[in-house]
C-alpha positions, 0 to 999 in steps of 0.5 A: 880288843876294841869293843864298839858294841854293848854285847860282851858275851855270847851264848852258843846254842850248840848242836842240840838243845835236847838233854839226851842228845847233848850227852850223846854229843859229849860222848861221841865228840870226846871220842873223836877229839881224843882219837884226833889228838892221839892219832896225829900225835902218833904220826908226828912222833913217828915221823920225827923219830923215824930215819926212813920217813925223811922225805919231803912228803913226810915233812909236809905230813908232819905239819898236816898233823900239827894243823889237824890237831890245832884245827880240831882243838880250836872248836872240839873242846868247847863243843864237848864242855858245852854239851854238859853245860847249862849255859854255853857262854863265850866272852867276846874276846874268846869268840874273836880268838876262836875266829882267829884260831879256826881260820889260822889252822884251817888255812894252814891245812889248805896250804899244806895239802897244796904243798903235798900235791906239789911234792907228789907232782914233782916226785912223779912228773920230774923224778930226776930233778926232785932232790933239787927242787924239793930240797930241805931248804925249799921245804922249810921256806914253803912251810914258813910261807904257808904259816905267813899266808895263814896268819894273814888270812886269819887276821883278815877274818878277825878284823872283819869280825871286830868291825861288827857292832853287836847290840843284841840278841847275843844267841849264836846258832852254832857250836863255835864262833865263826864270821858267818853266824856272827854276821846274823847278829850284827846291828848293821848292814853286813852286805859288804862284810859278807862280800869280803868274807866270801871273797876271802874264805870262799876264794881260798877254798875254791881256788885251792880245791881247783889247784889240787884237783887239776894237779892230781889229774895231771899226776894221774895222767902222767902215771901211764908212763910208769912201771906197774909197781911204780904206778901202784905205789903212786896211785896209793899215795895220791888216792889218800891225798885225793880222799882227804882233799874231797872230805875237807874241801867239800864242806868248806866250799859249801859253807864259805862260798855262798850268800849268808843263808842258813840251811838246816845242815850247816852245823852238821857240815861244819862239824864234819870238816872241823872235827871229822876230817882231822879225826879221819886224816891219821887213819887215811894216811896210816892205813893206806901207807905201808912206810908209815905203818912199818915205821910205827911198828919199829918205833913201838917195838923199839920202845918195848925192847928199851923198856924190857932192858930197863 
């Protein structure tokens, strides 16, 4: 990576400077991260192993679980390790890699949530055409396009970060590297870069959120023509999706759609969508979904039987 600056490493200030609070941060986020990895691993192993979870909705849920695990991994391990470190040093190259990973998997999560909304729209509003429109081949193409779009978005973010010259100081008032805290350290006028940043990340978050909200309004409106049982099942699924959308997009919009102004709650809000939401997603999708719970029970029961026979 080309370095047009004198700074070769940064110091992350983390969530707190208090030694006792740092230990609390270590314990809490270690539990959160382990829960995220275990929960999402359980979901995609269940989906891959179960014959009953072969519909497009679970195909997309599989990729949401992967995106969740990777998104959390892009920030949580460093936050956990840094909580017990005297100096929270991150090299320039590691910092740029974190910017790339954070936006790659964050954007992938956004695209998968949109695809899940599209899937629910077709299933509820166009039930007769559903097998044709949401065929396996179409789903694979949509996921490939989501990965391509995510890579393009994250490359754009990293290129903006690489253009920033750093002459010192090198203290990042955050627990991870992202473009917004880096803009404050750049020894240049960052107005245009911040404008590009907001028009990229901010536009992705805001437009995706509007698309999702409109699509779920249309879906919920169309449910009035369904039977009571069909309405109940569709409402349960859509409610789970809406909860995830609000939990993820609320903090994202707060962070990425405003001028480079620092608020005291910025780091707390960032923690919520980078670590909190990936932790909550498996709970939301399993606790509110009877099919996933049944498939997990069968998988677990089958494992126990095979072990006993062995």
